[in-house]
C-alpha positions in Angstrom: -11.0 -10.1 -9.2 -11.5 -13.7 -8.4 -14.1 -14.6 -5.9 -12.9 -16.1 -2.6 -15.2 -19.1 -2.1 -12.7 -22.0 -1.6 -12.8 -23.0 2.1 -9.0 -23.4 2.4 -8.6 -20.0 0.7 -11.1 -18.4 3.1 -9.2 -19.9 6.1 -6.1 -18.2 4.8 -8.0 -14.9 4.4 -9.2 -15.2 8.0 -5.7 -15.8 9.3 -4.5 -12.7 7.3 -7.3 -10.7 9.0 -6.1 -11.9 12.4 -2.6 -10.7 11.5 -3.9 -7.4 10.2 -5.9 -6.8 13.3 -2.9 -7.5 15.6 -0.8 -5.1 13.6 -3.4 -2.4 13.7 -3.6 -2.5 17.5 0.0 -1.5 17.8 1.0 2.2 17.2 3.7 2.2 14.5 2.6 -0.9 12.6 0.1 -1.0 9.7 -2.4 -3.7 8.9 -2.0 -2.6 5.3 1.6 -3.9 5.5 0.3 -7.4 6.4 -2.2 -7.3 3.6 0.5 -6.4 1.1 3.1 -8.9 2.1 0.5 -11.7 2.1 -0.6 -11.0 -1.4 -4.2 -9.7 -0.8 -3.7 -5.9 -0.9 -4.9 -5.1 -4.3 -7.8 -7.6 -4.0 -8.8 -5.8 -0.8 -8.8 -2.4 -2.4 -10.8 -3.7 -5.4 -13.3 -5.5 -3.2 -13.8 -2.4 -1.0 -14.3 -0.1 -3.9 -16.8 -2.4 -5.5 -19.2 -1.5 -2.7 -20.9 1.2 -4.9 -24.0 2.1 -6.8 -23.6 -0.8 -9.2 -23.7 -3.2 -6.2 -26.9 -1.5 -5.0 -28.4 -1.7 -8.5 -27.5 -5.5 -8.6 -29.1 -5.9 -5.2 -32.4 -4.3 -6.4 -32.5 -6.0 -9.8 -30.9 -9.4 -9.4 -31.0 -10.0 -5.6 -28.6 -10.3 -2.7 -26.4 -13.1 -4.2 -25.5 -11.1 -7.3 -24.6 -8.1 -5.2 -22.6 -10.2 -2.8 -20.6 -11.8 -5.6 -20.0 -8.3 -7.1 -18.4 -7.0 -3.9 -16.4 -10.2 -3.3 -18.5 -10.5 -0.1 -17.0 -13.8 1.2 -13.5 -12.3 1.1 -14.5 -9.1 2.8 -16.6 -10.8 5.5 -14.0 -13.4 6.4 -11.2 -10.8 6.4 -13.2 -8.5 8.7 -14.1 -11.3 11.0 -10.4 -12.1 11.4 -9.5 -8.4 12.0 -12.3 -8.0 14.6 -11.4 -11.3 16.3 -7.8 -10.1 16.6 -8.6 -6.7 17.9 -11.2 -7.9 20.5 -8.9 -10.7 21.8 -5.5 -9.0 21.6 -6.2 -5.4 22.7 -5.5 -6.3 26.4 -2.6 -8.6 25.6 -0.8 -6.1 23.3 -1.4 -3.3 25.8 0.2 -5.5 28.5 3.2 -6.4 26.4 3.8 -2.7 25.4 3.7 -1.7 29.0 5.8 -4.5 30.4 8.1 -5.7 27.5 8.3 -2.7 25.1 11.8 -3.5 23.8 10.9 -7.0 22.7 7.6 -5.9 21.1 9.2 -3.1 19.1 12.1 -5.3 18.1 9.7 -7.9 16.6 7.8 -5.2 14.7 11.1 -3.6 13.5 12.0 -6.9 11.9 8.6 -7.2 10.3 8.7 -3.8 8.8 12.3 -4.0 7.6 11.6 -7.3 5.8 8.4 -5.8 4.4 10.4 -2.9 2.9 12.6 -5.4 1.2 9.6 -7.3 -0.1 8.0 -4.2 -1.5 11.2 -3.1 -3.2 11.3 -6.4 -5.0 7.7 -5.7 -6.4 8.8 -2.6 -8.3 9.2 -3.7 -11.9 10.8 -0.6 -13.6 13.4 1.5 -11.8 13.9 5.1 -12.9 14.6 8.5 -11.4 10.9 9.1 -10.5 10.8 5.8 -8.7 13.7 6.7 -6.5 12.3 10.2 -5.8 8.9 8.7 -4.9 10.6 6.4 -2.4 12.5 9.3 -0.8 9.3 11.4 -0.7 7.4 8.5 1.0 10.2 7.9 3.5 10.5 11.6 4.4 6.7 11.9 4.8 6.5 8.8 7.1 9.5 10.1 9.2 7.9 13.5 9.5 4.6 12.0 10.7 6.6 9.9 13.3 8.2 13.1 14.6 4.9 14.9 15.2 3.9 15.6 18.8 0.7 14.0 20.2 -2.3 16.2 20.9 -5.3 15.6 23.1 -8.9 15.7 21.8 -12.0 15.8 24.0 -13.7 12.5 23.0 -17.4 12.7 21.9 -19.2 10.6 19.3 -18.4 13.0 16.5 -14.7 13.0 17.4 -14.7 9.2 17.5 -16.4 9.2 14.0 -13.7 11.6 12.6 -10.9 9.7 14.3 -12.1 6.5 12.6 -12.4 8.1 9.2 -8.8 9.5 9.4 -7.2 6.5 11.1 -8.6 3.9 8.6 -7.0 5.7 5.7 -3.6 5.2 7.4 -4.4 1.6 8.4 -4.8 0.5 4.8 -1.5 2.3 3.8 1.5 0.0 4.2 4.0 1.8 6.5 1.6 4.4 7.9 0.1 3.2 11.2 -3.6 4.0 11.9 -3.0 3.4 15.6 -0.1 5.9 15.6 -2.4 8.5 13.9 -4.8 7.9 16.8 -1.9 8.5 19.2 -1.1 11.8 17.5 -4.8 12.8 17.8 -4.8 11.8 21.5 -7.5 9.2 20.8 -5.6 5.9 21.0 -6.2 5.4 24.7 -9.9 6.3 24.3 -10.5 3.9 21.4 -8.6 1.1 23.2 -10.7 1.7 26.4 -13.9 1.7 24.4 -13.0 -1.7 22.9 -11.9 -3.3 26.2 -15.0 -2.0 28.0 -17.4 -2.9 25.1 -18.8 0.7 24.9 -21.0 -0.3 22.0 -22.3 3.2 21.0 -18.8 4.7 21.0 -17.5 1.7 19.0 -20.3 2.1 16.5 -19.4 5.8 16.0 -15.8 4.9 15.4 -16.7 2.0 13.1 -19.0 4.3 11.1 -16.1 6.7 10.6 -13.9 3.8 9.5 -16.5 2.7 7.0 -16.8 6.2 5.4 -13.1 6.7 5.3 -12.4 3.2 3.9 -15.0 3.4 1.1 -13.7 6.8 -0.1 -9.9 6.4 0.3 -9.8 2.8 -1.2 -11.1 4.2 -4.5 -8.3 6.7 -4.7 -5.7 4.0 -3.9 -7.1 1.5 -6.4 -7.2 4.2 -9.1 -3.5 5.0 -8.4 -2.5 1.3 -8.5 -4.2 0.8 -11.8 -2.7 3.9 -13.5 0.6 4.5 -11.7 1.5 1.0 -10.2 5.2 1.3 -9.8 5.1 5.0 -8.7 2.4 4.2 -6.1 4.4 1.2 -4.9 7.5 3.3 -4.6 5.7 5.9 -2.4 4.3 3.1 -0.2 7.8 1.5 0.1 9.1 4.9 1.2 6.4 5.0 3.9 7.6 1.6 5.2 11.3 2.7 5.3 10.4 6.0 7.0 8.3 4.2 9.6 11.4 2.3 10.8 12.3 5.4 12.8 9.1 5.1 14.8 9.5 1.4 15.8 13.2 1.4 16.6 13.2 -0.2 20.1 15.8 1.7 22.0 14.8 5.3 22.6 15.8 8.2 24.9 12.8 10.2 26.2 13.7 13.9 26.1 10.4 15.3 27.4 7.0 14.2 28.7 3.4 15.4 28.7 0.4 14.6 30.9 -2.8 13.4 29.3 -6.4 14.0 30.6 -6.2 10.8 32.7 -3.1 12.2 34.5 -0.8 9.7 32.9 2.8 10.8 32.1 3.6 10.0 28.5 6.6 10.5 26.2 6.4 13.7 24.1 9.8 13.8 22.4 12.1 10.9 21.9 15.3 10.1 20.0 16.7 6.8 18.8 19.8 5.5 20.6 22.1 2.5 20.4 21.4 -0.4 22.8 24.6 0.3 24.8 23.6 4.0 25.1 20.1 3.0 26.2 21.5 0.8 28.9 23.6 3.6 30.4 20.8 6.2 30.1 17.9 4.0 31.4 19.9 2.0 33.9 18.1 -1.1 32.6 19.0 -4.1 30.5 18.8 -3.4 26.8 18.0 -7.0 26.1 20.1 -6.8 23.0 20.4 -10.5 22.2 16.7 -11.2 22.7 15.8 -8.0 20.7 18.0 -8.9 17.8 16.6 -12.5 17.9 13.1 -11.1 17.6 14.0 -8.8 14.8 15.4 -11.8 12.9 12.3 -13.8 13.7 10.1 -11.0 12.4 12.0 -10.9 9.2 11.8 -14.7 8.7 8.1 -14.6 9.4 7.6 -12.0 6.6 9.6 -14.0 4.1 7.5 -17.1 5.0 4.3 -15.1 4.5 5.8 -13.9 1.2 6.3 -17.4 0.0 2.8 -18.4 1.0 1.4 -15.4 -0.9 3.4 -16.3 -4.0 2.2 -19.9 -3.9 -1.5 -18.9 -3.5 -1.1 -16.5 -6.5 0.4 -19.3 -8.6 -2.4 -21.7 -7.6 -5.2 -19.2 -8.3 
């Protein structure tokens, strides 16, 4: 793992963090996807798992700088600053866009995820039967998660801690949205409200859960990548493909449920074609704009892919 000390490199890491944070705010989109397509995913896993007893031992024996270098501290700090900047600044904006322009938002993210799936398929080096099976298993799992019905938890600090620990595991998996896991638990609105209203104690409990989940789950993922690289990549690719069902823009709502705030939310939905959506909803399907945003999302991923490839060559 190469330390990330170059100023230009750190600026790039910060921008990736901003993109990851923006993705993590939206249910159905994973920050792990952004990390993967921009070429920092395995470095992120390795850096997180290096926060261990060896780092503590270095801190005690050789001082803070030795421990900081061991955990790739500059990389982690700058990336987290980007993520937090994005979440703090975009939480309101993305909530507004999802409420007022959902078709356009979901179209953009559909394009992002579709292109990300293509990118990940290209990273698989050896194709065999187990690779194909792993992709199918991943796709079916992500599709099944997307079809689950939301529940509603009574939020206290312990629940916020547990929600953070579970959601962060999904957030670092390409194709599995941590925000959507929060939706399934009935915690998405509570977490977003805590961030928007700066409820510091609640945010701290959620962040502590994220920290515990991240440190434990990243070790498993890093181990899988080192020993079963293509198989792990295949499962993650399947996750991305399966998640396309969740972010398809045009949906028919079949049933609703009422949350604790009295809001009427969609419980069961099915994907429909734009022309069907227009006749069912009695509203413009915005097909041309949506397809344009899908294409823009795909182009953006391919550009990020090129940038990631150039940085890998330069390092």
